[in-house]
C-alpha positions in Angstrom: 199.5 80.3 -83.5 198.0 79.6 -80.1 199.7 76.8 -78.2 197.7 75.0 -75.5 199.3 72.8 -72.8 197.1 69.9 -71.6 197.7 67.7 -68.6 198.0 63.9 -69.2 195.7 61.4 -67.5 192.4 62.0 -65.9 192.3 65.7 -66.6 192.9 65.1 -70.3 190.1 62.6 -70.5 187.7 65.2 -69.1 189.2 68.1 -71.0 188.8 66.6 -74.5 184.9 66.6 -74.5 185.0 70.2 -73.2 187.3 71.3 -76.0 185.1 69.6 -78.6 182.0 71.5 -77.3 184.1 74.7 -77.8 184.9 73.7 -81.4 188.3 72.2 -81.0 189.0 68.6 -81.7 192.1 66.5 -81.8 192.1 63.5 -84.2 192.6 60.1 -82.6 195.5 59.6 -84.9 197.2 62.6 -83.4 196.4 61.6 -79.8 197.9 58.1 -80.4 201.0 59.3 -82.2 204.4 59.9 -80.7 204.3 63.5 -81.8 205.0 66.1 -79.0 203.1 68.9 -80.7 199.6 67.9 -82.0 197.5 69.5 -84.7 193.9 70.3 -84.0 190.8 71.0 -86.1 191.7 74.7 -85.8 194.5 75.8 -88.1 195.7 78.5 -85.6 195.7 76.3 -82.5 198.1 73.5 -81.6 198.3 71.3 -78.5 201.0 69.8 -76.4 200.2 67.0 -73.9 202.6 66.9 -70.9 202.8 66.0 -67.3 200.5 68.1 -65.1 203.4 69.4 -63.0 205.0 70.8 -66.2 202.0 72.7 -67.5 202.4 75.8 -65.3 206.2 75.8 -66.2 205.5 75.8 -69.9 202.8 78.5 -69.5 204.9 80.7 -67.1 207.9 80.7 -69.5 205.7 81.3 -72.7 206.4 77.9 -74.3 202.6 77.6 -74.2 200.1 80.4 -74.3 197.3 78.6 -72.4 197.3 75.6 -70.1 194.7 73.4 -68.4 195.9 72.0 -65.0 194.6 71.1 -61.5 194.4 73.8 -58.8 196.7 71.6 -56.7 199.5 71.9 -59.2 199.1 75.7 -59.4 199.1 76.1 -55.6 202.2 74.0 -55.3 204.0 75.7 -58.2 203.0 79.3 -57.7 201.5 81.6 -60.3 204.3 83.8 -61.4 203.8 85.2 -64.9 200.5 83.5 -65.5 196.8 84.3 -64.9 194.2 81.9 -63.7 191.2 82.9 -65.9 188.6 80.1 -65.6 187.5 77.3 -63.3 186.5 74.4 -65.6 184.8 72.5 -62.8 186.3 69.1 -64.0 188.5 66.6 -62.3 187.1 67.6 -58.9 188.6 66.3 -55.7 189.8 67.5 -52.3 193.3 68.0 -50.9 193.2 66.4 -47.5 195.3 65.5 -44.5 194.8 61.8 -43.7 196.1 59.5 -41.0 195.2 56.3 -39.2 193.6 58.3 -36.4 193.4 61.9 -35.0 195.9 61.0 -32.3 198.6 60.6 -35.0 198.4 64.3 -35.7 199.3 65.1 -32.0 203.0 65.2 -32.4 205.6 67.8 -31.4 207.1 67.4 -34.9 204.7 65.9 -37.4 206.1 63.7 -40.1 204.1 64.2 -43.4 204.4 62.2 -46.6 203.4 64.1 -49.7 204.3 65.3 -53.1 202.9 68.7 -52.2 205.9 69.9 -50.3 205.2 73.7 -50.5 201.5 73.3 -49.9 202.0 71.1 -46.9 204.6 73.4 -45.4 202.4 76.5 -45.7 199.4 74.7 -44.3 201.1 73.4 -41.2 203.1 76.6 -40.7 199.9 78.5 -40.6 198.8 76.2 -37.8 202.1 76.7 -36.0 202.7 73.0 -36.2 206.3 71.9 -36.4 206.7 69.4 -39.3 209.1 67.3 -41.3 208.1 66.8 -45.0 208.9 63.5 -46.6 208.6 63.9 -50.4 207.0 60.9 -52.1 205.8 60.5 -55.7 203.4 57.7 -55.2 202.1 55.0 -52.8 201.4 57.8 -50.3 199.0 55.6 -48.3 201.8 53.2 -47.5 203.8 55.8 -45.5 201.8 55.7 -42.3 201.4 51.9 -42.4 205.2 51.3 -42.4 206.1 54.1 -39.9 207.6 56.4 -42.5 205.2 59.3 -41.6 202.4 60.1 -39.1 200.1 61.4 -41.9 199.8 62.2 -45.6 198.7 65.2 -47.6 197.2 64.0 -50.9 194.2 64.3 -53.2 191.1 62.5 -52.2 188.3 61.6 -54.6 186.0 58.8 -53.4 188.1 58.0 -50.3 188.1 54.3 -51.2 191.9 54.1 -51.4 192.4 55.7 -48.0 189.8 53.3 -46.5 191.4 50.3 -48.1 194.7 51.2 -46.4 193.3 52.1 -43.0 193.5 55.8 -43.3 190.9 58.5 -42.4 190.6 61.9 -44.1 190.9 64.3 -41.1 191.6 67.8 -42.3 190.4 69.6 -45.5 193.0 71.8 -47.1 191.5 72.9 -50.5 188.8 72.1 -53.0 190.5 71.1 -56.2 189.4 71.3 -59.9 191.0 72.0 -63.2 191.7 75.6 -64.2 192.5 77.4 -67.4 195.6 79.5 -67.1 197.2 82.0 -69.5 200.7 83.3 -70.0 200.8 87.0 -68.9 202.6 88.2 -72.1 200.4 86.1 -74.4 197.3 87.6 -72.7 198.5 91.0 -74.1 199.9 90.0 -77.5 197.2 87.4 -78.4 194.4 88.9 -76.3 191.6 88.8 -79.0 192.4 85.1 -79.9 192.7 84.0 -76.2 189.5 85.9 -75.1 187.5 84.4 -78.0 188.7 80.9 -77.3 188.2 81.3 -73.5 184.6 82.5 -74.1 184.0 79.4 -76.2 185.2 77.2 -73.4 183.1 79.1 -70.8 180.0 78.8 -72.9 180.5 75.0 -73.2 180.6 74.5 -69.4 
């Protein structure tokens, strides 16, 4: 049995049509149920739908053989014991530094609001910029407005949310899209099944 971990939300919406093209469908009844492990149209494949941040954890520890998750989550989590095998080219956006103005970045110690603590630290350390990371889980754009932080590090799609809150995208950190990852042990023990399924996905792109 092959277990695939899918991210909830926007990524799931864009992943399901891709899976269907590759020959795997999940019945609406399954998707709307409260079940944690979902059956699929393939008898040897099951799906779990979890928070995006948990996908690499499940794959890393072998609770799932394969996962689909954003590059931002992988960069934040690290990639121990898993292989990134395919860029699916969906859920595209950019990881950016945003602030009210460029001057806000000219601080001896820059206060940064973000949920990407490890990513932000690495980025600003590489720039030799002293920083203080303030971890937030949402409402990131509010932080500079109320004086909690000088800037934010967050995903930017259209930029409309930033604009509506008086922020400007100032520095580009990374291009983000969803990736297919595989558990290292599963890649050996279930190699034929995983390669076949991955090729079906690749051909559907």
